[in-house]
C-alpha positions as CSV (number, residue, x, y, z in Angstrom):
1,M,47.6,-118.6,81.6
2,D,44.7,-118.7,84.0
3,P,44.0,-115.4,85.8
4,P,45.0,-115.3,89.5
5,T,42.0,-115.8,91.7
6,S,43.5,-114.9,95.1
7,K,42.5,-111.5,96.4
8,E,45.9,-110.0,96.6
9,S,47.3,-111.7,93.5
10,S,44.4,-110.4,91.5
11,K,44.8,-106.9,92.8
12,E,48.6,-106.8,92.6
13,G,49.1,-108.5,89.2
14,N,50.4,-111.8,87.8
15,G,53.9,-113.1,88.7
16,E,54.9,-113.0,85.1
17,I,55.0,-109.6,83.5
18,A,55.1,-110.5,79.8
19,T,54.8,-107.8,77.2
20,E,56.7,-106.9,74.0
21,E,59.1,-105.0,76.2
22,Q,60.1,-107.3,79.1
23,V,59.5,-110.6,80.9
24,V,60.0,-110.8,84.7
25,T,59.4,-113.9,86.7
26,P,61.2,-115.5,89.6
27,W,63.1,-117.6,87.0
28,T,63.3,-115.5,83.9
29,V,64.3,-111.8,83.6
30,T,64.7,-110.3,80.1
31,G,64.7,-106.6,79.3
32,G,62.7,-104.9,76.6
33,T,63.6,-104.2,73.0
34,D,66.2,-101.8,74.3
35,G,67.5,-104.3,76.7
36,K,66.3,-102.4,79.8
37,I,63.9,-103.2,82.6
38,D,61.1,-100.6,82.9
39,Y,61.0,-100.5,86.7
40,N,58.2,-98.0,86.9
41,K,56.0,-100.3,84.8
42,L,57.0,-103.2,87.0
43,V,56.0,-101.4,90.1
44,E,52.7,-100.4,88.6
45,Q,51.9,-103.9,87.4
46,F,53.2,-105.7,90.5
47,G,51.3,-103.2,92.7
48,C,54.2,-102.4,95.1
49,S,55.2,-98.9,96.2
50,L,58.3,-96.7,95.5
51,I,60.6,-95.9,98.4
52,T,60.4,-92.1,98.9
53,D,63.0,-89.7,100.2
54,E,60.8,-89.3,103.3
55,V,61.0,-93.1,104.0
56,V,64.8,-93.1,103.6
57,K,65.1,-90.1,106.1
58,R,62.8,-91.9,108.5
59,I,65.1,-95.0,108.4
60,E,68.1,-92.8,109.1
61,K,66.3,-91.1,112.0
62,L,65.2,-94.4,113.6
63,T,68.5,-96.2,113.3
64,G,70.8,-93.2,113.9
65,K,72.8,-94.3,110.9
66,P,73.3,-92.9,107.4
67,A,71.2,-94.7,104.8
68,H,73.0,-97.5,102.9
69,P,74.2,-96.3,99.4
70,F,71.7,-98.7,97.9
71,L,68.9,-96.7,99.5
72,R,70.4,-93.3,98.8
73,R,70.9,-94.1,95.1
74,G,67.6,-95.8,94.5
75,I,69.0,-99.3,94.0
76,I,66.7,-100.5,96.8
77,F,63.7,-98.8,95.3
78,A,60.4,-100.5,96.1
79,H,58.6,-101.9,99.0
80,R,55.4,-103.4,100.5
81,D,54.5,-102.3,104.0
82,L,58.0,-101.1,104.9
83,T,56.4,-98.2,106.8
84,A,54.5,-100.8,109.0
85,I,57.9,-102.3,109.9
86,L,59.2,-98.9,110.8
87,D,56.2,-98.3,113.0
88,C,56.9,-101.5,114.8
89,Y,60.5,-100.6,115.4
90,E,59.5,-97.1,116.6
91,Q,57.0,-98.7,119.1
92,G,59.6,-101.1,120.4
93,K,57.9,-104.2,118.8
94,P,60.2,-106.9,117.4
95,F,60.6,-107.9,113.8
96,Y,62.9,-110.2,111.9
97,L,64.6,-110.4,108.5
98,Y,64.2,-113.2,106.0
99,T,66.2,-113.6,102.7
100,G,67.5,-116.5,100.8
101,R,69.6,-118.0,98.0
102,G,69.0,-120.7,95.5
103,P,72.3,-122.6,95.3
104,S,72.7,-123.4,91.6
105,S,76.5,-122.7,91.3
106,E,79.7,-123.3,93.1
107,A,80.4,-119.6,93.7
108,L,78.4,-116.5,93.9
109,H,78.8,-113.6,91.5
110,L,78.6,-109.9,92.5
111,G,74.9,-109.8,91.7
112,H,74.2,-112.5,94.3
113,L,76.1,-110.4,96.9
114,V,73.9,-107.3,96.5
115,P,70.9,-108.5,98.6
116,F,73.2,-110.0,101.3
117,M,75.2,-106.8,101.6
118,F,72.0,-104.8,102.1
119,T,70.6,-107.4,104.5
120,K,73.7,-107.2,106.6
121,W,73.3,-103.5,106.8
122,L,69.7,-103.9,107.9
123,Q,70.7,-106.4,110.6
124,D,73.4,-104.1,111.9
125,A,71.2,-101.0,111.8
126,F,68.1,-102.5,113.4
127,K,69.8,-105.2,115.6
128,V,67.3,-107.9,114.6
129,P,67.3,-111.6,114.0
130,L,67.7,-112.9,110.4
131,V,66.8,-116.2,108.8
132,I,68.4,-117.2,105.5
133,Q,66.8,-120.0,103.4
134,L,68.9,-122.0,101.1
135,T,66.5,-123.5,98.6
136,D,68.5,-126.5,97.5
137,D,65.2,-128.3,96.8
138,E,64.1,-125.6,94.3
139,K,67.3,-125.8,92.3
140,S,66.9,-129.6,92.1
141,L,63.3,-129.1,90.8
142,W,64.0,-126.3,88.3
143,K,67.6,-126.9,87.2
144,G,67.6,-130.7,87.4
145,I,70.6,-130.7,89.8
146,D,71.1,-134.0,91.6
147,V,69.8,-133.8,95.2
148,E,73.1,-134.6,96.8
149,E,74.9,-132.0,94.6
150,S,72.3,-129.4,95.4
151,R,72.9,-130.1,99.1
152,R,76.6,-129.7,98.6
153,L,76.2,-126.4,96.7
154,A,74.0,-125.1,99.6
155,R,76.8,-125.5,102.1
156,E,79.4,-124.0,99.7
157,N,77.1,-121.0,99.1
158,A,76.6,-120.7,102.9
159,K,80.3,-120.0,103.3
160,D,80.1,-117.1,100.9
161,I,77.0,-115.7,102.7
162,I,78.7,-116.0,106.1
163,A,81.7,-114.2,104.7
164,C,79.5,-111.1,104.2
165,G,79.9,-110.6,108.0
166,F,76.5,-111.6,109.5
167,D,76.2,-111.6,113.3
168,I,76.1,-115.3,114.3
169,S,74.2,-114.5,117.5
170,R,71.3,-113.2,115.3
171,T,71.5,-115.3,112.1
172,F,70.1,-118.7,111.4
173,I,70.9,-120.2,108.0
174,F,69.0,-123.3,106.9
175,S,68.9,-125.7,104.0
176,D,65.4,-126.9,102.9
177,Y,66.6,-130.4,102.6
178,E,68.0,-130.4,106.1
179,Y,65.5,-128.2,108.1
180,I,62.0,-128.8,106.7
181,G,59.9,-130.7,109.2
182,G,58.0,-130.0,112.5
183,A,56.5,-126.5,112.8
184,F,58.0,-125.4,109.5
185,Y,56.4,-128.2,107.5
186,R,53.1,-127.7,109.3
187,N,53.1,-124.1,108.0
188,I,53.9,-125.4,104.5
189,S,50.8,-127.6,104.7
190,R,48.6,-124.8,105.9
191,I,49.8,-122.6,103.1
192,Q,49.3,-125.3,100.5
193,R,45.7,-125.7,101.6
194,C,45.0,-122.0,101.0
195,V,46.4,-121.9,97.4
196,T,44.7,-123.6,94.4
197,L,46.4,-125.0,91.4
198,N,44.8,-122.3,89.3
199,Q,46.3,-119.6,91.5
200,V,49.8,-121.1,91.3
201,R,49.5,-121.3,87.5
202,G,48.2,-117.7,87.3
203,I,50.9,-116.3,89.7
204,F,53.9,-118.2,88.5
205,G,53.1,-119.2,84.9
206,L,53.4,-122.9,85.5
207,T,51.9,-125.4,83.0
208,G,50.8,-129.0,82.9
209,E,54.3,-129.9,81.7
210,D,56.0,-128.8,84.9
211,N,56.8,-131.4,87.6
212,I,54.6,-131.5,90.6
213,G,57.4,-130.3,92.9
214,K,57.3,-126.9,91.2
215,I,53.6,-126.6,91.9
216,S,54.0,-127.2,95.6
217,F,57.3,-125.3,96.1
218,P,55.9,-121.8,96.5
219,A,54.6,-122.7,99.9
220,V,58.2,-123.7,100.9
221,Q,59.5,-120.3,100.1
222,A,56.5,-118.7,101.8
223,A,56.8,-120.5,105.1
224,P,59.8,-118.6,106.5
225,S,57.6,-115.4,106.4
226,F,55.8,-116.8,109.5
227,P,57.7,-116.6,112.8
228,D,56.3,-119.8,114.2
229,S,58.1,-121.7,111.5
230,F,61.1,-121.2,113.7
231,P,60.1,-122.3,117.2
232,H,63.7,-122.3,118.5
233,M,63.8,-118.5,117.8
234,F,60.2,-117.3,118.2
235,G,58.3,-120.1,120.0
236,S,54.7,-120.1,118.8
237,R,54.3,-116.4,118.5
238,K,52.5,-115.1,115.4
239,D,52.7,-111.4,116.2
240,I,56.4,-110.9,115.1
241,R,56.5,-109.2,111.7
242,C,58.8,-110.2,108.9
243,L,60.8,-108.0,106.5
244,I,62.1,-109.6,103.3
245,P,65.0,-107.9,101.4
246,C,65.0,-109.3,97.8
247,A,65.2,-108.5,94.2
248,I,61.9,-107.5,92.7
249,D,61.7,-110.7,90.6
250,Q,60.9,-112.6,93.8
251,D,57.8,-110.5,94.5
252,P,55.3,-113.1,93.1
253,Y,56.1,-115.5,95.9
254,F,55.3,-113.0,98.5
255,R,52.1,-111.6,96.9
256,M,50.8,-115.2,97.3
257,T,52.1,-115.3,100.9
258,R,50.6,-111.9,101.8
259,D,47.2,-113.2,100.5
260,V,47.4,-116.3,102.7
261,A,48.9,-114.8,105.8
262,P,45.7,-113.2,107.4
263,R,43.8,-116.4,106.7
264,L,46.3,-118.3,108.9
265,G,46.4,-115.6,111.7
266,H,49.7,-114.1,110.6
267,N,50.8,-110.6,109.6
268,K,51.5,-110.0,106.0
269,P,55.3,-110.1,105.4
270,A,56.8,-106.7,104.3
271,L,59.2,-106.5,101.4
272,I,62.0,-104.1,100.5
273,E,63.1,-104.7,96.8
274,S,66.1,-104.0,94.7
275,R,66.8,-103.4,91.0
276,F,68.7,-106.0,89.1
277,F,72.5,-105.9,89.0
278,P,73.4,-105.7,85.3
279,A,75.4,-108.2,83.3
280,L,78.8,-107.0,82.1
281,Q,77.4,-106.9,78.6
282,G,74.7,-104.4,79.5
283,E,71.4,-103.9,81.3
284,S,69.5,-106.8,79.8
285,G,68.3,-108.2,83.1
286,K,70.2,-110.3,85.7
287,M,73.7,-111.6,85.6
288,S,73.9,-115.4,84.9
289,A,75.9,-117.9,86.9
290,S,75.9,-120.1,83.8
291,D,77.7,-117.5,81.6
292,E,81.1,-116.7,83.1
293,T,81.6,-113.8,80.7
294,S,78.5,-112.1,82.0
295,A,79.6,-111.9,85.6
296,I,82.4,-111.3,88.0
297,F,82.5,-114.2,90.6
298,V,83.8,-114.0,94.1
299,T,86.4,-116.7,93.1
300,D,87.9,-114.6,90.3
301,T,91.5,-113.7,90.4
302,P,92.6,-110.0,90.0
303,K,93.8,-110.9,86.5
304,Q,90.4,-112.4,85.6
305,I,88.6,-109.4,87.1
306,K,90.7,-106.9,85.0
307,S,90.3,-109.0,81.9
308,K,86.5,-109.3,82.2
309,I,86.0,-105.6,82.9
310,N,88.3,-104.4,80.1
311,K,87.0,-107.0,77.6
312,Y,83.3,-107.4,78.4
313,A,82.0,-104.4,80.4
314,F,79.7,-102.5,78.0
315,S,80.8,-98.9,77.6
316,G,78.6,-95.8,77.1
317,G,81.7,-93.9,76.0
318,G,82.3,-92.5,72.5
319,A,83.5,-94.7,69.7
320,T,86.6,-92.7,69.4
321,V,88.5,-90.4,71.8
322,E,87.5,-87.4,69.7
323,L,83.8,-88.3,69.8
324,H,84.1,-89.1,73.5
325,R,85.7,-85.7,74.3
326,Q,83.0,-84.0,72.2
327,N,79.9,-85.8,73.5
328,G,80.9,-87.5,76.7
329,A,79.6,-90.9,77.9
330,N,76.1,-92.1,78.2
331,L,75.9,-92.9,81.9
332,D,72.5,-94.6,81.5
333,V,74.0,-97.5,79.6
334,D,77.6,-97.5,80.8
335,V,78.3,-100.7,82.9
336,P,81.5,-99.5,84.6
337,Y,79.6,-96.5,85.9
338,K,76.6,-98.6,87.0
339,Y,78.9,-101.0,88.9
340,L,80.5,-98.0,90.7
341,T,77.0,-96.8,91.6
342,F,76.5,-100.1,93.4
343,F,79.9,-100.5,95.1
344,L,81.6,-97.1,95.5
345,D,80.6,-95.9,98.9
346,D,82.0,-92.3,98.5
347,D,79.1,-90.2,97.1
348,E,81.4,-87.2,96.3
349,K,83.8,-89.4,94.4
350,L,81.0,-91.0,92.5
351,Q,79.5,-87.7,91.6
352,K,82.9,-86.4,90.4
353,I,83.5,-89.5,88.2
354,G,80.0,-89.2,86.8
355,K,80.5,-85.5,86.0
356,E,84.0,-86.0,84.4
357,Y,83.1,-89.2,82.5
358,G,79.7,-87.8,81.4
359,S,81.4,-84.7,80.0
360,G,84.1,-86.5,78.2
361,E,86.9,-85.4,80.4
362,M,87.4,-88.9,81.8
363,L,88.0,-91.7,79.2
364,T,86.5,-95.2,79.2
365,G,89.9,-96.7,80.1
366,E,90.2,-94.5,83.1
367,I,86.7,-95.4,84.5
368,K,87.4,-99.0,83.9
369,A,90.7,-98.7,85.8
370,E,88.8,-97.2,88.8
371,L,86.3,-100.1,88.7
372,V,89.0,-102.8,88.4
373,K,90.8,-101.5,91.5
374,L,87.5,-101.3,93.5
375,I,86.3,-104.8,92.5
376,E,89.7,-106.4,93.0
377,D,89.9,-105.0,96.5
378,M,86.3,-106.0,97.3
379,V,86.7,-109.6,96.0
380,T,90.1,-110.0,97.7
381,R,88.5,-109.0,101.1
382,H,85.7,-111.4,100.5
383,Q,88.0,-114.3,99.6
384,A,90.0,-113.6,102.8
385,A,86.8,-113.7,104.9
386,R,85.6,-116.8,103.2
387,A,88.8,-118.6,103.9
388,K,88.1,-118.3,107.6
389,V,84.7,-120.0,107.3
390,S,85.2,-123.6,108.2
391,E,82.7,-126.5,108.1
392,D,82.4,-126.0,111.9
393,V,81.4,-122.4,111.4
394,V,78.8,-123.4,108.8
395,D,77.4,-125.9,111.3
396,M,77.1,-123.2,114.0
397,F,75.2,-120.8,111.7
398,M,72.9,-123.7,110.6
399,A,72.3,-125.0,114.1
400,P,68.7,-124.3,115.4
401,R,69.2,-122.3,118.6
402,P,67.5,-119.5,120.6
403,M,68.1,-115.9,119.6
404,H,67.5,-112.5,121.1
405,L,64.8,-110.5,119.5
406,Y,66.6,-107.1,120.2
């Protein structure tokens, strides 16, 4: 792999962190020999910053709202220039949110929902516009999905995203295949002129065997970071800052973007980054849409949810009841407890469960029963919300239109 030659990519590290312990790229995430992701090492090698308690308290003070559980519990744990975004907000200057989804499957799993749940909270807390990119072109290039099928999956995934409850007056969802052109494409071209083939190879680990679409695609994911890519929302303004909520494996795209931005007269996009949502079988990286036993999908029935959790959710409990009572559960590896950490809003209840299960007072079957009920209720609510999302509603969210900045 050629070393990255861009200023920020060189300083902040390669897109692929490949050691004996782990591999993290936008397309591959595998844990180390113990199956875990070393997030401290990832932060150090990527060059981003940890979110401190002081930053969380500042967010609460500025928004007048309690921090999202993901923030309080360190699930959203790293950032780039988040404090600059908070400065803008404090000074009454506008910013917008940008996140996305690569539509490679019919339905989302719970791991896919995590960034959208947090992005909705950010939108509600700060009352700001949001753009959501559906990279149907990316999935055709990387997964070999037929172009028309990729377009169809994008609209199906849009329904699940809309079901998360985004404010239609502040949200623009777009598919690359449908939206790219005009100002957006002009920004893609400007970005492409600033990035060499050696840089792309160094940042993303691409080789001579990859198709040429993969080489040019990073500019497509970078372009929404610039406000004048959306003239119907921001006109030709370049001064509006962008905050990108994403999982940390997407960081390489935006290190490249941050290097290019000042050369094109734009602000560097800020990032707020999450840990990975573990597979049912354990913390070995991301869940997989291609392995139904690794994930709970938003289309699963209560029976399927119960079966998956009871059968596949890795337990940190004792091998026998006697050993469990004696030693308690290992919360660091227990998947039911980790899922509760993501989705149980009640801090006191979570602490109580952790104390009782960690001490051996609560059994594995009991914590799994708690999780089954929580996830069943959550998925049922999502399915009811999605059922109300018609094709007309999708069209409204995807229609280019003016939006208020505040």
